[in-house]
C-alpha positions as CSV (number, residue, x, y, z in Angstrom):
1,X,164.2,244.3,-260.2
2,X,161.0,246.2,-259.3
3,X,159.1,245.6,-256.2
4,X,156.2,244.1,-258.3
5,X,158.6,241.7,-260.1
6,X,160.2,240.7,-256.8
7,X,156.7,240.1,-255.3
8,X,155.6,238.1,-258.3
9,X,158.8,236.0,-258.2
10,X,158.4,235.4,-254.5
11,X,154.8,234.5,-254.9
12,X,155.5,232.1,-257.8
13,X,158.3,230.4,-255.8
14,X,156.2,230.2,-252.7
15,X,153.3,228.6,-254.6
16,X,155.6,226.1,-256.3
17,X,157.4,225.1,-253.1
18,X,154.2,225.2,-251.0
19,X,152.4,222.8,-253.3
20,X,155.5,220.5,-253.4
21,X,155.7,220.5,-249.6
22,X,151.9,219.9,-249.2
23,X,151.4,217.7,-246.2
24,X,154.6,218.7,-244.4
25,X,153.0,221.0,-241.9
26,X,149.3,220.0,-242.2
27,X,146.9,220.4,-239.4
28,X,144.7,217.3,-239.3
29,X,141.7,219.2,-238.0
30,X,141.6,221.8,-240.7
31,X,143.6,220.1,-243.3
32,X,145.6,223.3,-243.9
33,X,149.3,223.0,-244.8
34,X,151.4,225.7,-243.1
35,X,154.7,226.8,-244.7
36,X,157.1,228.8,-242.5
37,X,158.9,231.5,-244.4
38,X,161.8,233.4,-242.9
39,X,161.9,237.2,-243.7
40,X,164.0,240.1,-242.6
41,X,162.6,243.6,-242.6
42,X,159.2,245.1,-242.3
43,X,158.0,245.2,-246.0
44,X,156.1,241.9,-246.3
45,X,152.8,242.8,-247.8
46,X,153.4,240.5,-250.8
47,X,152.9,237.5,-248.5
48,X,149.3,238.6,-247.9
49,X,148.7,238.2,-251.6
50,X,150.5,234.9,-251.6
51,X,148.2,233.7,-248.8
52,X,145.1,234.8,-250.7
53,X,146.3,232.9,-253.8
54,X,147.0,229.7,-251.8
55,X,143.7,229.7,-249.8
56,X,142.0,227.5,-252.4
57,X,144.8,225.0,-252.1
58,X,144.5,225.0,-248.3
59,X,148.1,226.3,-247.8
60,X,149.0,229.1,-245.5
61,X,152.3,231.0,-245.4
62,X,153.4,231.8,-241.8
63,X,156.1,234.5,-241.6
64,X,159.0,234.0,-239.2
65,X,160.6,237.5,-238.8
66,X,164.3,237.9,-238.1
67,X,166.1,241.1,-237.2
68,X,169.5,240.1,-238.6
69,X,170.7,238.6,-241.8
70,X,172.7,235.6,-240.5
71,X,169.8,233.8,-238.7
72,X,167.4,232.9,-241.6
73,X,169.9,230.8,-243.5
74,X,170.9,229.0,-240.3
75,X,167.3,228.4,-239.4
76,X,166.6,227.1,-242.9
77,X,169.6,224.8,-242.8
78,X,168.4,223.5,-239.3
79,X,164.9,223.0,-240.8
80,X,163.3,225.4,-238.4
81,X,161.7,227.1,-241.4
82,X,160.7,225.8,-244.8
83,X,161.8,228.8,-247.0
84,X,163.4,232.2,-246.6
85,X,163.3,235.3,-248.8
86,X,165.6,238.2,-248.0
87,X,168.9,238.1,-249.7
88,X,170.8,238.5,-253.0
89,X,172.6,235.6,-254.7
90,X,176.1,236.8,-253.8
91,X,175.3,236.9,-250.1
92,X,173.7,233.4,-250.4
93,X,176.8,232.0,-252.2
94,X,179.1,233.4,-249.6
95,X,177.0,232.2,-246.7
96,X,176.8,228.7,-248.1
97,X,180.6,228.6,-248.7
98,X,181.4,230.0,-245.2
99,X,178.9,227.8,-243.3
100,X,178.5,224.7,-245.5
101,X,174.7,225.1,-245.7
102,X,172.8,222.7,-247.9
103,X,170.2,225.2,-249.2
104,X,169.4,226.2,-252.7
105,X,167.7,229.1,-254.4
106,X,164.5,228.9,-256.3
107,X,163.7,232.2,-257.9
108,X,164.0,234.8,-255.2
109,X,163.1,232.3,-252.4
110,X,165.4,229.8,-250.6
111,X,164.6,226.3,-249.6
112,X,166.4,223.3,-248.3
113,X,166.4,220.5,-250.9
114,X,163.1,218.6,-250.8
115,X,162.5,216.7,-247.6
116,X,159.8,214.2,-247.5
C-alpha cells in the first residue's frame, strides 16, 4: 500500500469515527470535539491534512505519540485514546488474542467498539 493510500485510508477512517464520536471530547466553550489518536513513529504529516478536513465539522485530531508498539493497543483498550493507527492486521490479531483486548479495526485505524 502506498503512503498516499495509507494516508487516504487513515483520513477516511478518522473522519468516519470522528463524526461518529462527535460530542465525546467536546469543549463547551469552543464546541470543538477532540479525538485522541495514538501513533508510533515520526511520520504523521497525514494528520495535518485530516485536521484541515475536519475543521469545518469542529473536530480536531490530537496525536498521542508512543515510542513502543505495545502501549497504543493497551491505551486504546483502557480508553485513554479514541483511535490508534500504527500496525498491520497480523500484529493486531496477535495482540488481541494475547491480551484479550476488545478493539476492532476500521480501515487502517483502530478503535474501541462505539462507546456513548
